N, CA and C of each residue as an Amber inpcrd file, in Angstrom:
protein
   549
  98.6030000  91.8150000  80.0740000  98.9950000  91.4600000  81.4110000
 100.0720000  90.4990000  81.4300000 101.0650000  90.7490000  82.1990000
 102.3100000  89.9380000  82.4660000 102.2910000  89.1900000  83.8630000
 102.9200000  88.1000000  84.0140000 103.0800000  87.4630000  85.2410000
 104.3380000  87.7940000  85.8970000 104.3810000  87.9690000  87.1860000
 105.5560000  88.2050000  87.9510000 105.4690000  87.2540000  89.1720000
 106.7700000  87.0040000  89.6150000 106.8850000  86.1220000  90.8390000
 107.0280000  87.1050000  92.0030000 106.1680000  86.9800000  93.0280000
 106.2350000  87.7700000  94.2300000 105.8790000  89.1300000  94.1020000
 106.3040000  89.9820000  95.1260000 105.8750000  91.4210000  95.2030000
 106.6580000  92.2030000  94.2240000 106.0490000  93.4630000  93.9960000
 106.7790000  94.3230000  92.9930000 108.0770000  94.8550000  93.5890000
 109.0340000  94.9360000  92.7090000 110.3360000  95.5670000  93.1210000
 110.1640000  96.9420000  93.5100000 109.3180000  97.6380000  92.7840000
 109.0950000  99.0230000  93.0230000 107.6720000  99.2790000  93.6080000
 107.4690000  99.7260000  94.8200000 106.2020000  99.9670000  95.4460000
 105.5580000 101.2290000  95.2010000 106.2830000 102.1170000  94.5970000
 105.7500000 103.5440000  94.3120000 104.4110000 103.3840000  93.5930000
 103.5020000 104.2430000  94.0000000 102.1600000 104.2630000  93.2510000
 101.2000000 103.2130000  93.7870000 101.6450000 102.3990000  94.6640000
 100.7450000 101.3220000  95.2220000 100.1990000 101.7720000  96.5480000
  98.9950000 101.4030000  96.8320000  98.1960000 101.7900000  98.0770000
  98.7590000 101.0190000  99.2240000  98.8010000 101.6660000 100.4310000
  99.2950000 101.0880000 101.6860000  98.7610000  99.7150000 101.9500000
  97.4380000  99.5420000 101.7160000  96.8030000  98.3350000 101.9570000
  97.4100000  97.1820000 101.1560000  97.8050000  97.4740000  99.7840000
  98.3300000  96.4440000  99.0050000  99.7460000  96.1900000  99.4340000
 100.4870000  97.1690000  99.8440000 101.7500000  96.8760000 100.3210000
 101.8480000  96.0710000 101.5440000 100.9130000  96.3080000 102.4720000
 100.7770000  95.4050000 103.6990000 100.5610000  94.0930000 103.3610000
  99.7960000  93.6870000 102.2470000  99.5440000  92.2860000 101.8570000
 100.8400000  91.6810000 101.3010000 101.5880000  92.3980000 100.4710000
 102.8270000  91.8390000 100.0500000 103.8130000  91.5820000 101.0890000
 103.9310000  92.5160000 101.9940000 104.9580000  92.2270000 103.1490000
 104.4380000  91.0230000 104.0000000 103.0980000  91.0480000 104.2700000
 102.5310000  89.8660000 104.9890000 102.8980000  88.4760000 104.3660000
 102.4890000  88.4040000 103.0750000 102.9260000  87.1680000 102.3400000
 104.3880000  86.9140000 102.2900000 105.2100000  87.9070000 102.0270000
 106.5860000  87.6770000 102.0000000 107.1120000  87.3240000 103.4010000
 106.7060000  87.9230000 104.4460000 107.0880000  87.4540000 105.8220000
 106.7980000  86.0510000 106.1050000 105.7820000  85.5220000 105.5870000
 105.3080000  84.1700000 105.7970000 105.9130000  83.1990000 104.8980000
 106.5740000  83.7630000 103.9570000 107.2660000  82.7650000 102.9530000
 106.2680000  82.1260000 101.8980000 105.1990000  82.8430000 101.6670000
 104.1700000  82.3680000 100.8040000 104.7090000  82.6830000  99.3590000
 104.7440000  81.6200000  98.4680000 105.2110000  81.8060000  97.1220000
 103.9290000  82.1050000  96.3310000 103.9880000  83.2360000  95.5630000
 102.8040000  83.6140000  94.7620000 103.2680000  84.2020000  93.5250000
 102.2900000  84.2390000  92.4990000 102.4890000  84.7570000  91.2430000
 101.5390000  85.9330000  91.1800000 101.9170000  87.0990000  90.5610000
 101.1930000  88.2300000  90.4910000 100.9940000  88.7250000  89.0690000
  99.9640000  89.3740000  88.7720000  99.6680000  90.1010000  87.5370000
  99.0550000  91.5020000  87.9190000  99.6340000  92.4890000  87.2340000
  99.0510000  93.8600000  87.5140000  98.2410000  94.2970000  86.2710000
  97.1120000  94.8960000  86.6450000  96.1950000  95.3210000  85.5970000
  95.6760000  96.6470000  85.8920000  96.4900000  97.7290000  86.1280000
  95.9790000  98.9980000  86.5540000  94.9460000  99.7410000  85.5450000
  95.1980000  99.4480000  84.3300000  94.3100000 100.0570000  83.3580000
  93.0430000  99.2400000  83.1100000  92.9420000  98.0760000  83.7850000
  91.6790000  97.2710000  83.6660000  91.4050000  96.6270000  85.0390000
  90.8290000  97.4340000  85.9510000  90.4460000  96.9670000  87.3070000
  89.4680000  95.8280000  87.1210000  89.6820000  94.8510000  87.8860000
  88.7490000  93.6430000  87.8220000  87.3810000  93.9520000  88.4980000
  86.6020000  94.5860000  87.7570000  85.2450000  95.0420000  88.2730000
  84.1190000  94.3480000  87.4610000  84.4430000  93.6970000  86.3340000
  83.3990000  92.9600000  85.5370000  83.8820000  91.5230000  85.4090000
  82.9650000  90.6610000  85.1160000  83.2960000  89.2060000  84.8910000
  84.1650000  89.0550000  83.7050000  84.0110000  89.9410000  82.6940000
  84.9050000  89.9070000  81.5460000  86.3630000  90.0890000  81.8860000
  86.6120000  91.1400000  82.6120000  87.9980000  91.3620000  83.0840000
  88.4980000  90.3440000  84.0130000  87.6600000  89.8040000  84.9290000
  87.9720000  88.6740000  85.7720000  88.4980000  87.5270000  84.9350000
  87.6690000  87.1970000  83.8160000  88.0080000  86.0800000  82.9260000
  89.3770000  86.2050000  82.3080000  89.7220000  87.5290000  81.8990000
  91.0330000  87.6960000  81.4440000  92.0800000  87.4790000  82.3420000
  91.8230000  88.0000000  83.6340000  92.7820000  87.7750000  84.7890000
  92.9960000  86.2430000  84.9630000  91.8450000  85.6140000  85.0890000
  91.9420000  84.1730000  85.2870000  92.7040000  83.3670000  84.2220000
  92.6460000  83.8810000  82.9930000  93.3600000  83.1740000  81.8670000
  94.9210000  83.4900000  81.9760000  95.1860000  84.6020000  82.4020000
  96.6650000  85.0710000  82.6720000  97.2800000  84.2550000  83.8200000
  96.5670000  84.1360000  84.9710000  96.9940000  83.5540000  86.1060000
  96.8900000  82.0380000  86.0050000  95.9360000  81.5380000  85.2430000
  95.7100000  80.1570000  85.1540000  94.9200000  79.6130000  86.3840000
  94.0500000  80.3850000  86.8610000  93.2810000  80.1110000  88.0990000
  91.9220000  80.8760000  88.1580000  90.9810000  80.4200000  88.7690000
  89.7280000  81.1460000  88.7750000  89.7370000  82.0240000  90.0410000
  89.6200000  83.3990000  89.7710000  89.4980000  84.2880000  90.9580000
  88.1700000  84.0510000  91.6260000  88.0550000  83.9440000  92.8530000
  86.8550000  83.6260000  93.5600000  86.0440000  84.8320000  93.7340000
  84.6450000  84.5680000  93.9330000  83.8040000  85.5390000  94.3590000
  84.0530000  85.7160000  95.7820000  84.1720000  86.9890000  96.2740000
  84.3390000  87.3250000  97.6520000  83.1680000  88.2220000  98.0610000
  82.4060000  87.7580000  98.9590000  81.1280000  88.5040000  99.3050000
  81.1520000  88.9160000 100.7200000  80.9780000  90.0590000 101.0530000
  81.0150000  90.7350000 102.3660000  79.5470000  90.8670000 102.8580000
  79.1370000  90.1580000 103.8760000  77.7940000  90.0170000 104.1890000
  77.6040000  90.3080000 105.7010000  76.4520000  90.5760000 106.1000000
  76.1490000  90.8000000 107.5680000  74.7210000  90.3360000 107.8790000
  74.5150000  90.2290000 109.1670000  73.1750000  89.8580000 109.6350000
  72.1870000  91.1820000 109.5260000  70.9550000  91.0210000 109.7820000
  70.0200000  92.1080000 109.7240000  70.4240000  93.2950000 110.6650000
  70.8330000  92.8820000 111.8020000  71.2200000  93.8680000 112.8490000
  72.5660000  94.6120000 112.5910000  73.3510000  94.0600000 111.6760000
  74.7250000  94.6120000 111.2730000  75.5880000  94.4830000 112.4690000
  75.4200000  93.3420000 113.2590000  76.3610000  93.0310000 114.4280000
  77.3520000  91.9800000 114.1280000  77.0210000  91.0920000 113.1400000
  77.8370000  90.0020000 112.7660000  78.1550000  90.1790000 111.2180000
  79.4530000  90.0050000 110.9130000  79.8290000  90.0410000 109.5660000
  80.5000000  88.8120000 109.1100000  80.3840000  88.5250000 107.7560000
  80.8560000  87.3320000 107.1690000  81.5400000  87.6020000 105.8020000
  82.7340000  86.9170000 105.5530000  83.3020000  87.0180000 104.2750000
  83.2350000  85.6450000 103.6750000  82.3560000  85.5580000 102.6590000
  82.1310000  84.4300000 101.8970000  83.0290000  84.2870000 100.6440000
  83.7240000  83.2150000 100.5820000  84.5430000  82.9720000  99.3680000
  84.0120000  81.7890000  98.6700000  83.5870000  81.9360000  97.4710000
  83.0490000  80.9040000  96.6540000  83.5090000  80.9690000  95.1250000
  83.3260000  79.8650000  94.4340000  83.7560000  79.8820000  93.0090000
  82.9140000  81.0520000  92.2930000  83.6900000  81.6870000  91.4180000
  83.1210000  82.8260000  90.7090000  81.9660000  82.5480000  89.7500000
  81.9350000  81.2670000  89.3170000  80.8770000  80.8940000  88.3910000
  79.6750000  80.1940000  89.0630000  79.6830000  80.1580000  90.3380000
  78.5210000  79.6280000  91.1360000  77.6130000  80.7120000  91.5500000
  76.3340000  80.5390000  91.1830000  75.3020000  81.4980000  91.6900000
  75.2180000  81.4860000  93.1310000  75.0680000  82.7150000  93.7210000
  74.9470000  82.9860000  95.2050000  73.4930000  83.0130000  95.5720000
  73.0030000  82.2120000  96.4350000  71.7310000  82.1680000  96.9710000
  71.8080000  82.5060000  98.5570000  71.2800000  83.7080000  98.9390000
  71.3910000  84.1070000 100.3300000  70.6790000  83.0940000 101.2300000
  69.5620000  82.6200000 100.8340000  68.7830000  81.6920000 101.5970000
  69.5130000  80.4380000 101.8620000  70.2660000  79.9420000 100.9820000
  71.0220000  78.6910000 101.1020000  72.1170000  78.8840000 102.0910000
  72.9030000  79.9990000 102.1210000  73.9740000  80.2280000 103.0070000
  73.3390000  80.4810000 104.3690000  72.2610000  81.2440000 104.4360000
  71.7630000  81.5240000 105.8080000  71.3590000  80.2690000 106.5430000
  70.7320000  79.3220000 105.7860000  70.3730000  78.1270000 106.4600000
  71.5510000  77.2760000 106.9310000  72.6370000  77.3240000 106.1800000
  73.7980000  76.5380000 106.5300000  74.4650000  77.1410000 107.8080000
  74.3660000  78.5180000 107.8990000  75.0210000  79.2030000 108.9940000
  74.0510000  79.3600000 110.1920000  72.8050000  78.9830000 109.9950000
  71.8510000  79.1360000 111.0530000  71.5080000  80.5090000 111.4430000
  71.4170000  81.3460000 110.4010000  71.1340000  82.8340000 110.5900000
  69.8210000  82.9820000 109.8190000  68.9500000  83.8230000 110.3880000
  67.6040000  84.0380000 109.8030000  67.6710000  84.8190000 108.4890000
  68.6270000  85.7740000 108.4390000  68.7010000  86.5560000 107.2340000
  70.1090000  87.2800000 107.0020000  70.5880000  87.1080000 105.9560000
  71.8940000  87.7090000 105.5630000  71.7100000  88.7120000 104.4360000
  72.4790000  89.8600000 104.4410000  72.4440000  90.7900000 103.3410000
  73.8470000  91.2300000 103.1380000  73.9760000  91.9970000 102.0380000
  75.2650000  92.5940000 101.7100000  75.6630000  93.6440000 102.6690000
  76.8360000  93.6570000 103.1490000  77.1910000  94.7810000 104.1000000
  77.6100000  95.9050000 103.2400000  77.4020000  97.0890000 103.9130000
  77.6030000  98.4060000 103.1380000  79.1740000  98.6660000 102.9570000
  79.4390000  99.6200000 102.0460000  80.8000000  99.9560000 101.7820000
  81.5070000 100.5500000 103.0040000  80.8190000 101.2400000 103.8510000
  81.4100000 101.8670000 104.9900000  81.9660000 100.7790000 105.9040000
  81.2270000  99.6880000 106.1830000  81.6610000  98.7230000 107.1110000
  82.8600000  97.9420000 106.4480000  82.8130000  97.7980000 105.0550000
  83.9040000  97.1450000 104.3860000  85.1670000  97.9940000 104.5690000
  85.0580000  99.2130000 104.4780000  86.2330000 100.1620000 104.6170000
  86.7660000 100.0250000 106.0270000  85.8480000 100.1520000 107.0280000
  86.1620000 100.0830000 108.4300000  86.7920000  98.8150000 108.9570000
  86.3060000  97.6660000 108.4310000  86.6600000  96.2750000 109.0310000
  87.7720000  95.6990000 108.1390000  87.6940000  95.8940000 106.8600000
  88.7000000  95.1570000 105.9960000  89.7200000  96.1260000 105.3060000
  89.4830000  97.4610000 105.3590000  90.2460000  98.4220000 104.7610000
  90.3390000  98.2070000 103.1340000  89.2050000  97.8950000 102.6490000
  89.0730000  97.6840000 101.1690000  87.8520000  98.5000000 100.7340000
  87.8050000  98.7060000  99.4460000  86.7230000  99.3170000  98.8520000
  85.8930000  98.2420000  97.9570000  84.6020000  98.5490000  97.6700000
  83.9180000  97.5680000  96.8420000  84.6140000  97.2380000  95.5010000
  84.6450000  95.8910000  95.2730000  85.3230000  95.3920000  94.0940000
  86.7830000  94.8530000  94.4170000  87.1980000  95.1600000  95.6740000
  88.5060000  94.6740000  96.0400000  88.5630000  93.7350000  97.2840000
  87.3330000  93.2980000  97.6380000  87.2250000  92.3990000  98.7270000
  88.0530000  91.1580000  98.5760000  88.7940000  90.8060000  99.6380000
  89.7390000  89.6020000  99.4310000  89.8900000  88.9590000 100.7730000
  90.2270000  87.8300000 100.8670000  90.5540000  87.0050000 102.1810000
  91.7500000  87.8050000 102.7330000  92.6480000  88.3450000 101.9680000
  93.7150000  89.0450000 102.4840000  93.4010000  90.3390000 103.2230000
  92.2150000  90.8520000 103.0000000  91.7260000  91.9350000 103.8490000
  91.4660000  91.6190000 105.3240000  91.5510000  90.3260000 105.6350000
  91.3690000  90.0200000 107.0180000  92.7450000  90.3030000 107.8250000
  93.7790000  90.6310000 107.1800000  94.9440000  91.1830000 107.9560000
  94.5550000  92.4670000 108.6470000  93.6020000  93.1780000 108.1650000
  93.1420000  94.5220000 108.7580000  92.1130000  94.2890000 109.8520000
  91.5310000  93.0720000 109.8480000  90.4070000  92.8410000 110.8730000
  91.0850000  92.2890000 112.1960000  91.7600000  93.1420000 112.8820000
  92.5710000  92.7400000 113.9970000  91.6300000  92.3050000 115.2620000
  90.4500000  92.8440000 115.1420000  89.4690000  92.5640000 116.2610000
  88.5860000  91.2600000 116.0060000  88.9270000  90.6580000 114.8700000
  88.1970000  89.4800000 114.5150000  86.6880000  89.4630000 114.4850000
  86.2500000  90.6270000 113.9120000  84.7610000  90.7830000 113.7900000
  84.1320000  90.0910000 112.7120000  84.9440000  89.5690000 111.7780000
  84.4090000  88.9190000 110.6120000  84.6710000  87.4040000 110.5860000
  83.6380000  86.6750000 110.3480000  83.7780000  85.2650000 110.2490000
  83.9390000  84.7490000 108.8160000  85.0220000  84.0840000 108.6010000
  85.4420000  83.5230000 107.2820000  84.5780000  82.2550000 106.9670000
  84.0060000  82.3480000 105.7730000  83.2760000  81.1720000 105.2580000
  83.6420000  80.9590000 103.8150000  84.0120000  79.6620000 103.6700000
  84.5360000  79.2920000 102.3250000  83.6720000  78.0270000 101.7470000
  83.2280000  78.1730000 100.5390000  82.6680000  77.0120000  99.8920000
  83.6390000  75.9180000  99.6940000  83.1560000  74.6360000  99.9570000
  84.0900000  73.6020000  99.9130000  84.8430000  73.3640000  98.5200000
  84.1070000  73.8070000  97.4090000  84.7070000  73.7500000  96.1010000
  85.9950000  74.4940000  95.9500000  86.0470000  75.6400000  96.6700000
  87.2630000  76.4130000  96.6330000  88.4330000  75.7530000  97.1950000
  88.1720000  75.0280000  98.2980000  89.1970000  74.3360000  98.9840000
  89.7220000  73.1300000  98.2840000  88.9950000  72.6070000  97.3200000
  89.3690000  71.4550000  96.4760000  90.2950000  71.8020000  95.3150000
  90.4160000  73.0520000  95.0690000  91.2630000  73.5790000  93.9890000
  92.6870000  73.6080000  94.4290000  93.6890000  73.3040000  93.5370000
  95.1070000  73.2240000  93.8930000  95.6140000  74.7280000  94.1450000
  95.0470000  75.7270000  93.3920000  95.5200000  77.0810000  93.4580000
  94.2380000  78.0280000  93.8870000  94.7020000  79.0780000  94.4890000
  93.6540000  80.1130000  94.9210000  94.0110000  81.3090000  94.3470000
  93.0900000  82.0400000  93.8380000  93.3030000  83.4130000  93.2470000
  92.6060000  84.4410000  93.9980000  93.2320000  85.6660000  94.1360000
  92.4850000  86.8350000  94.8930000  93.2270000  88.0770000  94.5890000
  92.6800000  89.1110000  95.0520000  93.2960000  90.4510000  94.9180000
  94.0980000  90.7680000  96.1380000  95.1240000  91.5800000  96.0600000
  95.9170000  91.9840000  97.2630000  95.2960000  93.2780000  97.9360000
  93.9640000  93.1710000  98.0140000  93.2060000  94.2790000  98.6220000
  93.0150000  95.5200000  97.7120000  93.3750000  95.3810000  96.4050000
  93.2000000  96.3810000  95.3430000  92.9440000  95.5250000  94.1820000
  91.9390000  95.9430000  93.3990000  91.5330000  95.1740000  92.2120000
  92.1660000  95.4470000  90.9330000  93.3320000  96.0560000  91.0800000
  94.1650000  96.4180000  89.8830000  95.4320000  95.4630000  89.8320000
  95.5160000  94.5190000  90.7390000  96.3850000  93.4410000  90.7490000
  95.7430000  92.1480000  91.2100000  96.2920000  91.0360000  90.8150000
  95.6520000  89.8270000  91.1830000  96.7670000  88.7530000  91.6020000
  96.5360000  87.8840000  92.4810000  97.5800000  86.9090000  92.9540000
  97.1160000  85.5360000  92.7790000  98.0700000  84.5990000  92.7610000
  97.7480000  83.1100000  92.6590000  98.8230000  82.4610000  93.5520000
  98.2540000  81.6640000  94.4770000  99.1670000  80.8430000  95.2910000
  98.4500000  79.4700000  95.5770000  99.1330000  78.5730000  96.1270000
  98.5140000  77.2500000  96.4770000  97.4020000  77.4310000  97.5770000
  96.4460000  76.6920000  97.3810000  95.2960000  76.7150000  98.3320000
  95.8770000  76.2630000  99.6870000  96.7780000  75.3120000  99.6720000
  97.3970000  74.8380000 100.8720000  98.1030000  75.8760000 101.6850000
  98.6220000  76.8210000 100.9440000  99.2970000  78.0020000 101.6240000
  98.2320000  78.9250000 102.3730000  97.0650000  79.0120000 101.8130000
  95.9860000  79.6240000 102.4270000  95.5660000  78.9100000 103.7310000
  95.3600000  77.7640000 103.6390000  94.8500000  77.0230000 104.8430000
  95.9830000  76.6670000 105.8290000  97.1510000  76.4550000 105.3940000
  98.2960000  76.0640000 106.2580000  99.2050000  77.2170000 106.8200000
  99.2440000  78.3090000 106.0570000 100.1150000  79.4140000 106.4390000
  99.3300000  80.6430000 106.6810000  98.4730000  81.1540000 105.7500000
  97.9080000  82.4320000 105.8510000  96.7910000  82.4770000 106.9840000
  95.9190000  81.5940000 106.9520000  94.8310000  81.6650000 107.9750000
  95.4200000  81.3070000 109.3670000  96.3050000  80.5000000 109.5810000
  96.9190000  80.3930000 110.9550000  97.5870000  81.6870000 111.4160000
  98.2530000  82.2180000 110.3900000  98.9870000  83.4970000 110.7960000
  98.0570000  84.6080000 111.3020000  96.8420000  84.5730000 110.6360000
  95.7110000  85.5610000 110.9060000  94.9450000  85.0620000 112.0580000
  95.2540000  83.8850000 112.6160000  94.5130000  83.3220000 113.8290000
  93.0680000  83.2040000 113.4580000  92.7900000  82.6150000 112.2430000
  91.4330000  82.5010000 111.6960000  91.0550000  80.9950000 111.5190000
  89.9600000  80.7770000 111.9680000  89.3330000  79.5370000 111.6900000
  88.2910000  79.7870000 110.5990000  88.0730000  78.8430000 109.7190000
  87.0770000  78.9890000 108.6760000  85.8190000  78.0940000 108.8100000
  84.7490000  78.5210000 108.4560000  83.5640000  77.6930000 108.3700000
  83.4300000  77.2420000 106.9320000  83.3430000  75.9210000 106.6940000
  83.1910000  75.4410000 105.3500000  81.6610000  75.1600000 105.0830000
  81.1870000  75.5800000 103.8650000  79.9110000  75.3990000 103.5100000
  79.7690000  74.6670000 102.1330000  78.6230000  74.1010000 101.8120000
  78.5670000  73.4240000 100.6090000  77.3750000  74.1020000  99.8660000
  77.7610000  75.0400000  98.8750000  76.6950000  75.7900000  98.1790000
  76.4570000  75.1990000  96.9070000  75.2240000  74.9770000  96.5340000
  74.7640000  74.4790000  95.2780000  74.4560000  75.5920000  94.2450000
  73.8740000  76.6620000  94.7630000  73.5830000  77.7460000  93.8840000
  72.3310000  77.5820000  93.1080000  71.5970000  76.4280000  93.1520000
  70.3960000  76.2650000  92.3570000  69.1850000  76.6310000  93.1480000
  68.0850000  76.5380000  92.4730000  66.8500000  76.9760000  93.1010000
  66.2820000  75.9460000  94.1030000
């Protein structure tokens, strides 16, 4: 895996959803580093660890969740090495029960497939049906790592660019939570 500055010079062979992400970031003036890994999609923790080493940042866990009635959706971003406890998050959000949303809702609302969920998928949620929830430990990091809505590439940019440029451009407020991950 190699590192590149900014978007690919040649967009051929890239999915529309990924191209939209690059255009969005470029239009905002977000500076980012990219690595492409089409032969090794980041679908396992081992591949994610390789990507993390190349980028010099931890790729976060991005969990797409919903309430029992499937009327409210949440995108949780948390450190990849922190265990996720549904009960802990439900209590902080004041929701009786959360579960993982299905792939169909993921495709419809974020235009991503399982394994490619990313905060950048929120560019496709124009109706603001998804509440963004971020663990406070993610916001303490200098850099933020994520996929450009395809898990065959990964990006790194300053966390301040996420909070000061990207989320305001998306007209998004985030809910910050403190997840321990223990029993």
